[in-house]
N, CA, C and O atoms as CSV, one atom per row, in Angstrom:
chain,resi,resn,atom,element,x,y,z
A,1,MET,N,N,0.786,-1.158,-0.074
A,1,MET,CA,C,0.004,-0.048,-0.063
A,1,MET,C,C,0.800,1.293,-0.015
A,1,MET,O,O,0.405,2.305,-0.594
A,2,LYS,N,N,1.970,1.226,0.729
A,2,LYS,CA,C,2.889,2.402,0.814
A,2,LYS,C,C,3.433,2.687,-0.510
A,2,LYS,O,O,3.470,3.824,-0.979
A,3,THR,N,N,3.908,1.504,-1.186
A,3,THR,CA,C,4.383,1.732,-2.556
A,3,THR,C,C,3.452,2.257,-3.466
A,3,THR,O,O,3.816,3.085,-4.301
A,4,PHE,N,N,2.275,1.861,-3.396
A,4,PHE,CA,C,1.202,2.414,-4.239
A,4,PHE,C,C,1.012,3.962,-3.994
A,4,PHE,O,O,0.948,4.748,-4.940
A,5,ALA,N,N,0.939,4.301,-2.866
A,5,ALA,CA,C,0.750,5.744,-2.432
A,5,ALA,C,C,1.949,6.597,-2.993
A,5,ALA,O,O,1.744,7.641,-3.611
A,6,ILE,N,N,3.146,6.130,-2.763
A,6,ILE,CA,C,4.309,6.855,-3.286
A,6,ILE,C,C,4.216,6.991,-4.843
A,6,ILE,O,O,4.470,8.058,-5.401
A,7,SER,N,N,3.847,5.885,-5.507
A,7,SER,CA,C,3.699,5.924,-7.000
A,7,SER,C,C,2.671,6.946,-7.465
A,7,SER,O,O,2.872,7.575,-8.503
A,8,ILE,N,N,1.614,7.127,-6.759
A,8,ILE,CA,C,0.557,8.017,-7.064
A,8,ILE,C,C,1.125,9.463,-6.929
A,8,ILE,O,O,0.888,10.324,-7.777
A,9,VAL,N,N,1.866,9.683,-5.852
A,9,VAL,CA,C,2.432,10.970,-5.628
A,9,VAL,C,C,3.395,11.379,-6.742
A,9,VAL,O,O,3.357,12.511,-7.223
A,10,ILE,N,N,4.268,10.435,-7.149
A,10,ILE,CA,C,5.177,10.702,-8.240
A,10,ILE,C,C,4.505,11.029,-9.547
A,10,ILE,O,O,4.874,11.962,-10.260
A,11,LEU,N,N,3.429,10.165,-9.854
A,11,LEU,CA,C,2.699,10.387,-11.058
A,11,LEU,C,C,2.010,11.680,-11.114
A,11,LEU,O,O,1.915,12.292,-12.178
A,12,LEU,N,N,1.502,12.144,-9.957
A,12,LEU,CA,C,0.846,13.490,-9.762
A,12,LEU,C,C,1.924,14.652,-10.045
A,12,LEU,O,O,1.609,15.693,-10.623
A,13,ALA,N,N,3.081,14.408,-9.634
A,13,ALA,CA,C,4.117,15.460,-9.686
A,13,ALA,C,C,4.650,15.628,-11.013
A,13,ALA,O,O,5.159,16.703,-11.329
A,14,ILE,N,N,4.569,14.507,-11.948
A,14,ILE,CA,C,5.284,14.649,-13.207
A,14,ILE,C,C,4.740,15.643,-14.082
A,14,ILE,O,O,5.519,16.295,-14.777
A,15,PRO,N,N,3.310,15.877,-14.150
A,15,PRO,CA,C,2.873,16.974,-15.093
A,15,PRO,C,C,3.329,18.302,-14.550
A,15,PRO,O,O,3.594,19.199,-15.350
A,16,THR,N,N,3.439,18.493,-13.297
A,16,THR,CA,C,3.876,19.667,-12.763
A,16,THR,C,C,5.427,19.966,-13.245
A,16,THR,O,O,5.765,21.064,-13.687
A,17,LEU,N,N,6.199,19.003,-13.123
A,17,LEU,CA,C,7.636,19.182,-13.580
A,17,LEU,C,C,7.726,19.414,-14.969
A,17,LEU,O,O,8.545,20.247,-15.359
A,18,ALA,N,N,6.893,18.707,-15.922
A,18,ALA,CA,C,6.898,18.878,-17.314
A,18,ALA,C,C,6.359,20.177,-17.788
A,18,ALA,O,O,6.660,20.570,-18.915
A,19,SER,N,N,5.548,20.906,-16.977
A,19,SER,CA,C,4.992,22.146,-17.420
A,19,SER,C,C,5.928,23.350,-17.097
A,19,SER,O,O,5.666,24.495,-17.466
A,20,ALA,N,N,7.049,23.009,-16.377
A,20,ALA,CA,C,7.981,24.028,-16.099
A,20,ALA,C,C,8.685,24.496,-17.263
A,20,ALA,O,O,9.013,23.715,-18.155
A,21,GLY,N,N,8.963,25.868,-17.307
A,21,GLY,CA,C,9.633,26.417,-18.402
A,21,GLY,C,C,11.006,26.761,-18.116
A,21,GLY,O,O,11.406,26.639,-16.958
A,22,GLU,N,N,11.772,27.173,-19.019
A,22,GLU,CA,C,13.206,27.416,-18.821
A,22,GLU,C,C,13.591,28.650,-19.636
A,22,GLU,O,O,13.274,28.728,-20.823
A,23,VAL,N,N,14.305,29.665,-18.979
A,23,VAL,CA,C,14.797,30.741,-19.790
A,23,VAL,C,C,16.388,30.533,-19.849
A,23,VAL,O,O,17.029,30.270,-18.831
A,24,TYR,N,N,16.924,30.658,-20.998
A,24,TYR,CA,C,18.310,30.341,-21.157
A,24,TYR,C,C,18.891,31.329,-22.076
A,24,TYR,O,O,18.142,32.035,-22.752
A,25,GLY,N,N,20.327,31.447,-22.163
A,25,GLY,CA,C,20.877,32.225,-23.094
A,25,GLY,C,C,22.331,32.481,-22.717
A,25,GLY,O,O,22.874,31.877,-21.792
A,26,LYS,N,N,22.938,33.390,-23.460
A,26,LYS,CA,C,24.351,33.792,-23.337
A,26,LYS,C,C,24.451,35.220,-23.016
A,26,LYS,O,O,23.736,36.023,-23.615
A,27,ILE,N,N,25.319,35.616,-22.076
A,27,ILE,CA,C,25.488,36.958,-21.699
A,27,ILE,C,C,26.873,37.496,-22.150
A,27,ILE,O,O,27.923,36.911,-21.883
A,28,THR,N,N,26.803,38.596,-22.820
A,28,THR,CA,C,28.063,39.206,-23.341
A,28,THR,C,C,28.263,40.634,-22.790
A,28,THR,O,O,27.301,41.272,-22.363
A,29,SER,N,N,29.486,41.123,-22.800
A,29,SER,CA,C,29.790,42.456,-22.367
A,29,SER,C,C,30.975,42.817,-23.194
A,29,SER,O,O,31.950,42.067,-23.248
A,30,GLY,N,N,30.917,43.945,-23.840
A,30,GLY,CA,C,32.017,44.452,-24.668
A,30,GLY,C,C,32.411,43.462,-25.797
A,30,GLY,O,O,33.584,43.333,-26.147
A,31,GLY,N,N,31.310,42.718,-26.392
A,31,GLY,CA,C,31.569,41.874,-27.339
A,31,GLY,C,C,32.062,40.471,-27.000
A,31,GLY,O,O,32.171,39.629,-27.892
A,32,ALA,N,N,32.349,40.213,-25.779
A,32,ALA,CA,C,32.867,38.892,-25.310
A,32,ALA,C,C,31.924,38.308,-24.231
A,32,ALA,O,O,31.192,39.010,-23.533
A,33,ALA,N,N,32.005,37.019,-24.160
A,33,ALA,CA,C,31.220,36.356,-23.058
A,33,ALA,C,C,31.672,36.846,-21.662
A,33,ALA,O,O,32.845,37.143,-21.440
A,34,VAL,N,N,30.657,36.921,-20.691
A,34,VAL,CA,C,31.011,37.419,-19.348
A,34,VAL,C,C,31.811,36.378,-18.621
A,34,VAL,O,O,32.488,36.765,-17.669
A,35,GLY,N,N,31.822,35.132,-18.940
A,35,GLY,CA,C,32.544,33.994,-18.244
A,35,GLY,C,C,31.884,33.728,-16.936
A,35,GLY,O,O,30.794,34.244,-16.689
A,36,GLU,N,N,32.475,32.967,-16.107
A,36,GLU,CA,C,31.948,32.443,-14.874
A,36,GLU,C,C,31.811,33.694,-13.837
A,36,GLU,O,O,32.551,34.672,-13.951
A,37,GLY,N,N,30.942,33.614,-12.945
A,37,GLY,CA,C,30.779,34.542,-11.805
A,37,GLY,C,C,29.657,35.501,-11.933
A,37,GLY,O,O,29.299,36.087,-10.911
A,38,THR,N,N,29.024,35.748,-13.114
A,38,THR,CA,C,27.946,36.559,-13.320
A,38,THR,C,C,26.781,35.743,-12.930
A,38,THR,O,O,26.707,34.574,-13.307
A,39,THR,N,N,25.841,36.298,-12.178
A,39,THR,CA,C,24.586,35.535,-11.804
A,39,THR,C,C,23.339,36.192,-12.429
A,39,THR,O,O,23.293,37.362,-12.811
A,40,VAL,N,N,22.316,35.280,-12.489
A,40,VAL,CA,C,21.015,35.747,-13.116
A,40,VAL,C,C,19.935,35.081,-12.118
A,40,VAL,O,O,19.905,33.880,-11.852
A,41,ALA,N,N,19.065,36.047,-11.617
A,41,ALA,CA,C,17.959,35.629,-10.817
A,41,ALA,C,C,16.696,36.118,-11.677
A,41,ALA,O,O,16.778,36.897,-12.627
A,42,ALA,N,N,15.568,35.565,-11.216
A,42,ALA,CA,C,14.272,35.947,-11.863
A,42,ALA,C,C,13.214,36.216,-10.826
A,42,ALA,O,O,13.202,35.688,-9.714
A,43,LYS,N,N,12.294,37.108,-11.292
A,43,LYS,CA,C,11.082,37.326,-10.423
A,43,LYS,C,C,9.947,37.432,-11.475
A,43,LYS,O,O,9.945,38.214,-12.425
A,44,CYS,N,N,8.935,36.486,-11.151
A,44,CYS,CA,C,7.735,36.550,-12.017
A,44,CYS,C,C,6.580,36.731,-11.183
A,44,CYS,O,O,6.265,35.806,-10.434
A,45,GLY,N,N,5.873,37.835,-11.202
A,45,GLY,CA,C,4.796,38.140,-10.429
A,45,GLY,C,C,5.345,38.242,-8.939
A,45,GLY,O,O,6.329,38.941,-8.700
A,46,ALA,N,N,4.693,37.536,-7.951
A,46,ALA,CA,C,5.154,37.661,-6.554
A,46,ALA,C,C,6.278,36.515,-6.269
A,46,ALA,O,O,6.827,36.405,-5.172
A,47,LYS,N,N,6.533,35.743,-7.296
A,47,LYS,CA,C,7.518,34.634,-7.001
A,47,LYS,C,C,8.888,35.022,-7.485
A,47,LYS,O,O,9.078,35.620,-8.544
A,48,SER,N,N,9.874,34.631,-6.610
A,48,SER,CA,C,11.267,34.915,-7.023
A,48,SER,C,C,12.035,33.549,-7.137
A,48,SER,O,O,11.755,32.567,-6.450
A,49,TYR,N,N,12.952,33.588,-8.001
A,49,TYR,CA,C,13.721,32.319,-8.315
A,49,TYR,C,C,15.120,32.699,-7.940
A,49,TYR,O,O,15.580,33.784,-8.298
A,50,PRO,N,N,15.838,31.814,-7.205
A,50,PRO,CA,C,17.274,32.058,-6.898
A,50,PRO,C,C,18.292,32.228,-8.025
A,50,PRO,O,O,18.162,31.672,-9.115
A,51,ALA,N,N,19.246,32.978,-7.723
A,51,ALA,CA,C,20.303,33.314,-8.788
A,51,ALA,C,C,21.031,32.008,-9.176
A,51,ALA,O,O,21.375,31.182,-8.331
A,52,VAL,N,N,21.247,31.867,-10.504
A,52,VAL,CA,C,22.188,30.856,-11.103
A,52,VAL,C,C,23.400,31.508,-11.632
A,52,VAL,O,O,23.340,32.668,-12.041
A,53,SER,N,N,24.527,30.811,-11.648
A,53,SER,CA,C,25.761,31.408,-12.301
A,53,SER,C,C,25.999,31.080,-13.624
A,53,SER,O,O,25.702,29.957,-14.032
A,54,THR,N,N,26.530,31.969,-14.399
A,54,THR,CA,C,26.951,31.622,-15.721
A,54,THR,C,C,28.180,30.755,-15.706
A,54,THR,O,O,28.975,30.777,-14.767
A,55,ASP,N,N,28.322,29.968,-16.801
A,55,ASP,CA,C,29.517,29.065,-16.968
A,55,ASP,C,C,30.564,29.907,-17.642
A,55,ASP,O,O,30.407,31.119,-17.793
A,56,LYS,N,N,31.659,29.245,-18.057
A,56,LYS,CA,C,32.869,29.940,-18.618
A,56,LYS,C,C,32.532,30.513,-20.008
A,56,LYS,O,O,33.251,31.351,-20.551
A,57,THR,N,N,31.434,30.035,-20.543
A,57,THR,CA,C,31.069,30.646,-21.944
A,57,THR,C,C,30.027,31.835,-21.863
A,57,THR,O,O,29.615,32.435,-22.856
A,58,GLY,N,N,29.645,32.106,-20.539
A,58,GLY,CA,C,28.598,33.173,-20.302
A,58,GLY,C,C,27.189,32.678,-20.502
A,58,GLY,O,O,26.264,33.462,-20.712
A,59,THR,N,N,27.026,31.325,-20.435
A,59,THR,CA,C,25.680,30.742,-20.674
A,59,THR,C,C,24.978,30.528,-19.278
A,59,THR,O,O,25.629,30.195,-18.288
A,60,TYR,N,N,23.731,30.718,-19.253
A,60,TYR,CA,C,22.897,30.594,-18.082
A,60,TYR,C,C,21.690,29.781,-18.390
A,60,TYR,O,O,21.369,29.641,-19.570
A,61,HIS,N,N,21.039,29.268,-17.505
A,61,HIS,CA,C,19.707,28.645,-17.700
A,61,HIS,C,C,18.964,28.628,-16.280
A,61,HIS,O,O,19.522,28.149,-15.293
A,62,ILE,N,N,17.732,29.152,-16.230
A,62,ILE,CA,C,16.982,29.127,-14.944
A,62,ILE,C,C,15.537,28.685,-15.247
A,62,ILE,O,O,14.835,29.162,-16.139
A,63,VAL,N,N,15.176,27.686,-14.367
A,63,VAL,CA,C,13.900,27.147,-14.581
A,63,VAL,C,C,12.795,27.858,-13.787
A,63,VAL,O,O,12.886,28.045,-12.574
A,64,ILE,N,N,11.768,28.235,-14.513
A,64,ILE,CA,C,10.635,29.012,-13.943
A,64,ILE,C,C,9.381,28.168,-14.005
A,64,ILE,O,O,9.110,27.484,-14.992
A,65,ASP,N,N,8.626,28.235,-12.927
A,65,ASP,CA,C,7.531,27.344,-12.763
A,65,ASP,C,C,6.278,27.605,-13.565
A,65,ASP,O,O,5.534,26.672,-13.865
A,66,GLU,N,N,6.016,28.902,-13.934
A,66,GLU,CA,C,4.833,29.288,-14.700
A,66,GLU,C,C,5.143,30.219,-15.822
A,66,GLU,O,O,6.188,30.870,-15.786
A,67,PRO,N,N,4.299,30.328,-16.827
A,67,PRO,CA,C,4.531,31.125,-17.926
A,67,PRO,C,C,4.020,32.553,-17.543
A,67,PRO,O,O,3.143,32.740,-16.700
A,68,GLY,N,N,4.670,33.567,-18.265
A,68,GLY,CA,C,4.264,34.978,-18.005
A,68,GLY,C,C,5.435,35.877,-17.973
A,68,GLY,O,O,6.567,35.473,-18.242
A,69,LYS,N,N,5.153,37.147,-17.631
A,69,LYS,CA,C,6.208,38.193,-17.653
A,69,LYS,C,C,7.065,38.092,-16.531
A,69,LYS,O,O,6.573,37.897,-15.420
A,70,CYS,N,N,8.418,38.211,-16.702
A,70,CYS,CA,C,9.382,38.078,-15.614
A,70,CYS,C,C,10.376,39.109,-15.817
A,70,CYS,O,O,10.469,39.677,-16.905
A,71,THR,N,N,11.138,39.391,-14.816
A,71,THR,CA,C,12.321,40.300,-14.706
A,71,THR,C,C,13.467,39.505,-14.297
A,71,THR,O,O,13.498,38.888,-13.232
A,72,LEU,N,N,14.488,39.526,-15.223
A,72,LEU,CA,C,15.848,38.884,-14.870
A,72,LEU,C,C,16.686,39.966,-14.340
A,72,LEU,O,O,16.765,41.084,-14.849
A,73,THR,N,N,17.349,39.546,-13.217
A,73,THR,CA,C,18.244,40.544,-12.564
A,73,THR,C,C,19.680,39.907,-12.782
A,73,THR,O,O,19.978,38.856,-12.214
A,74,VAL,N,N,20.545,40.560,-13.606
A,74,VAL,CA,C,21.843,40.156,-13.838
A,74,VAL,C,C,22.766,40.939,-12.918
A,74,VAL,O,O,22.710,42.164,-12.807
A,75,THR,N,N,23.645,40.133,-12.245
A,75,THR,CA,C,24.594,40.791,-11.313
A,75,THR,C,C,26.098,40.494,-11.768
A,75,THR,O,O,26.530,39.344,-11.844
A,76,MET,N,N,26.786,41.523,-12.037
A,76,MET,CA,C,28.287,41.245,-12.480
A,76,MET,C,C,29.150,42.256,-11.727
A,76,MET,O,O,28.848,43.450,-11.732
A,77,LYS,N,N,30.164,41.814,-11.115
A,77,LYS,CA,C,31.168,42.566,-10.353
A,77,LYS,C,C,30.491,43.630,-9.540
A,77,LYS,O,O,30.793,44.818,-9.647
A,78,GLY,N,N,29.477,43.133,-8.644
A,78,GLY,CA,C,28.810,43.960,-7.714
A,78,GLY,C,C,27.754,44.972,-8.144
A,78,GLY,O,O,27.105,45.672,-7.367
A,79,GLN,N,N,27.654,44.968,-9.529
A,79,GLN,CA,C,26.584,45.771,-10.057
A,79,GLN,C,C,25.375,44.944,-10.667
A,79,GLN,O,O,25.579,43.839,-11.169
A,80,SER,N,N,24.202,45.469,-10.614
A,80,SER,CA,C,23.002,44.741,-11.081
A,80,SER,C,C,22.239,45.508,-12.186
A,80,SER,O,O,22.183,46.737,-12.202
A,81,ALA,N,N,21.674,44.738,-13.079
A,81,ALA,CA,C,20.794,45.386,-14.095
A,81,ALA,C,C,19.646,44.455,-14.421
A,81,ALA,O,O,19.806,43.236,-14.479
A,82,ASP,N,N,18.405,45.095,-14.646
A,82,ASP,CA,C,17.291,44.231,-14.888
A,82,ASP,C,C,16.904,44.292,-16.358
A,82,ASP,O,O,17.204,45.236,-17.089
A,83,VAL,N,N,16.204,43.200,-16.746
A,83,VAL,CA,C,15.638,43.136,-18.140
A,83,VAL,C,C,14.407,42.337,-18.119
A,83,VAL,O,O,14.309,41.356,-17.382
A,84,ALA,N,N,13.431,42.735,-18.927
A,84,ALA,CA,C,12.111,42.028,-18.949
A,84,ALA,C,C,12.195,40.904,-19.940
A,84,ALA,O,O,12.767,41.050,-21.020
A,85,VAL,N,N,11.601,39.739,-19.556
A,85,VAL,CA,C,11.498,38.631,-20.502
A,85,VAL,C,C,10.118,37.976,-20.273
A,85,VAL,O,O,9.393,38.370,-19.359
A,86,VAL,N,N,9.757,36.979,-21.103
A,86,VAL,CA,C,8.596,36.335,-21.006
A,86,VAL,C,C,8.938,34.759,-20.875
A,86,VAL,O,O,9.710,34.233,-21.676
A,87,SER,N,N,8.374,34.086,-19.908
A,87,SER,CA,C,8.588,32.655,-19.675
A,87,SER,C,C,7.386,31.943,-20.334
A,87,SER,O,O,6.251,32.410,-20.239
A,88,TYR,N,N,7.647,30.848,-20.979
A,88,TYR,CA,C,6.577,30.091,-21.727
A,88,TYR,C,C,6.697,28.626,-21.000
A,88,TYR,O,O,7.573,28.346,-20.182
A,89,ASP,N,N,5.745,27.815,-21.407
A,89,ASP,CA,C,5.777,26.459,-20.884
A,89,ASP,C,C,6.929,25.659,-21.411
A,89,ASP,O,O,7.390,24.708,-20.781
A,90,ASP,N,N,7.409,26.068,-22.621
A,90,ASP,CA,C,8.642,25.565,-23.155
A,90,ASP,C,C,9.765,26.412,-22.966
A,90,ASP,O,O,9.586,27.511,-22.441
A,91,ALA,N,N,11.024,26.014,-23.360
A,91,ALA,CA,C,12.141,26.876,-23.120
A,91,ALA,C,C,12.091,28.092,-24.037
A,91,ALA,O,O,11.549,28.070,-25.142
A,92,ALA,N,N,12.707,29.180,-23.491
A,92,ALA,CA,C,12.717,30.434,-24.224
A,92,ALA,C,C,14.178,30.897,-24.136
A,92,ALA,O,O,14.806,30.807,-23.080
A,93,GLN,N,N,14.713,31.399,-25.276
A,93,GLN,CA,C,16.113,31.889,-25.240
A,93,GLN,C,C,15.996,33.341,-25.142
A,93,GLN,O,O,15.175,33.999,-25.780
A,94,ALA,N,N,16.921,33.855,-24.247
A,94,ALA,CA,C,17.119,35.363,-23.937
A,94,ALA,C,C,18.539,35.585,-23.864
A,94,ALA,O,O,19.126,35.531,-22.783
A,95,ASP,N,N,19.175,35.850,-25.037
A,95,ASP,CA,C,20.586,36.296,-25.009
A,95,ASP,C,C,20.625,37.720,-24.540
A,95,ASP,O,O,19.763,38.496,-24.952
A,96,LEU,N,N,21.603,38.146,-23.671
A,96,LEU,CA,C,21.670,39.446,-23.122
A,96,LEU,C,C,22.985,40.109,-23.367
A,96,LEU,O,O,24.035,39.475,-23.475
A,97,VAL,N,N,22.889,41.441,-23.453
A,97,VAL,CA,C,24.121,42.301,-23.629
A,97,VAL,C,C,24.244,43.147,-22.425
A,97,VAL,O,O,23.277,43.853,-22.137
A,98,LEU,N,N,25.302,43.175,-21.681
A,98,LEU,CA,C,25.574,44.191,-20.600
A,98,LEU,C,C,26.393,45.288,-21.023
A,98,LEU,O,O,27.383,45.063,-21.718
A,99,GLU,N,N,26.076,46.492,-20.666
A,99,GLU,CA,C,26.863,47.686,-20.958
A,99,GLU,C,C,27.015,48.507,-19.773
A,99,GLU,O,O,26.128,48.514,-18.920
A,100,ALA,N,N,28.091,49.214,-19.651
A,100,ALA,CA,C,28.226,50.284,-18.505
A,100,ALA,C,C,27.973,51.592,-19.147
A,100,ALA,O,O,28.716,52.037,-20.023
A,101,LYS,N,N,26.875,52.233,-18.690
A,101,LYS,CA,C,26.530,53.691,-19.168
A,101,LYS,C,C,26.615,54.546,-17.922
A,101,LYS,O,O,26.028,54.265,-16.877
A,102,ASP,N,N,27.375,55.596,-18.095
A,102,ASP,CA,C,27.499,56.528,-16.954
A,102,ASP,C,C,27.938,55.833,-15.593
A,102,ASP,O,O,27.553,56.313,-14.527
A,103,GLY,N,N,28.726,54.728,-15.630
A,103,GLY,CA,C,29.088,54.061,-14.411
A,103,GLY,C,C,28.018,53.165,-13.904
A,103,GLY,O,O,28.169,52.616,-12.813
A,104,LYS,N,N,26.858,52.959,-14.676
A,104,LYS,CA,C,25.864,52.040,-14.177
A,104,LYS,C,C,25.633,50.997,-15.172
A,104,LYS,O,O,25.585,51.287,-16.368
A,105,LEU,N,N,25.472,49.684,-14.711
A,105,LEU,CA,C,25.399,48.553,-15.547
A,105,LEU,C,C,23.892,48.448,-16.072
A,105,LEU,O,O,22.932,48.539,-15.306
A,106,THR,N,N,23.777,48.252,-17.428
A,106,THR,CA,C,22.512,48.153,-18.003
A,106,THR,C,C,22.476,46.849,-18.819
A,106,THR,O,O,23.494,46.327,-19.274
A,107,ALA,N,N,21.209,46.348,-18.975
A,107,ALA,CA,C,21.064,44.994,-19.690
A,107,ALA,C,C,20.068,45.134,-20.723
A,107,ALA,O,O,19.036,45.753,-20.467
A,108,ARG,N,N,20.259,44.633,-21.852
A,108,ARG,CA,C,19.295,44.560,-22.909
A,108,ARG,C,C,19.310,43.172,-23.591
A,108,ARG,O,O,20.274,42.416,-23.474
A,109,ARG,N,N,18.195,42.862,-24.313
A,109,ARG,CA,C,18.161,41.646,-25.164
A,109,ARG,C,C,19.037,41.885,-26.437
A,109,ARG,O,O,19.115,42.971,-27.011
A,110,LYS,N,N,19.682,40.749,-26.807
A,110,LYS,CA,C,20.476,40.870,-28.016
A,110,LYS,C,C,19.554,40.773,-29.220
A,110,LYS,O,O,20.015,40.851,-30.359
């Protein structure tokens, strides 16, 4: 009976996991990949998603539970910049470009 109950719980969780979306992309600054150490966090409505780090090629991916408008916060060398994206049920690519303007970090979609 216990095995049956665990199996039901797992089967009910699978559609929830399958409906999760992902936002991924590459971040560049000055024409080059940002490398490791830059972080990307997301906020969608009232829900916040913890920051993930870029890899050595400047690539990131963050899993978001529901579709809709989100704000990505990119942090590099102690400065942060926000950029709006949309999360879908399927993966969505959002390549980003970071620039320093008047000493402030800005982010835009590529």
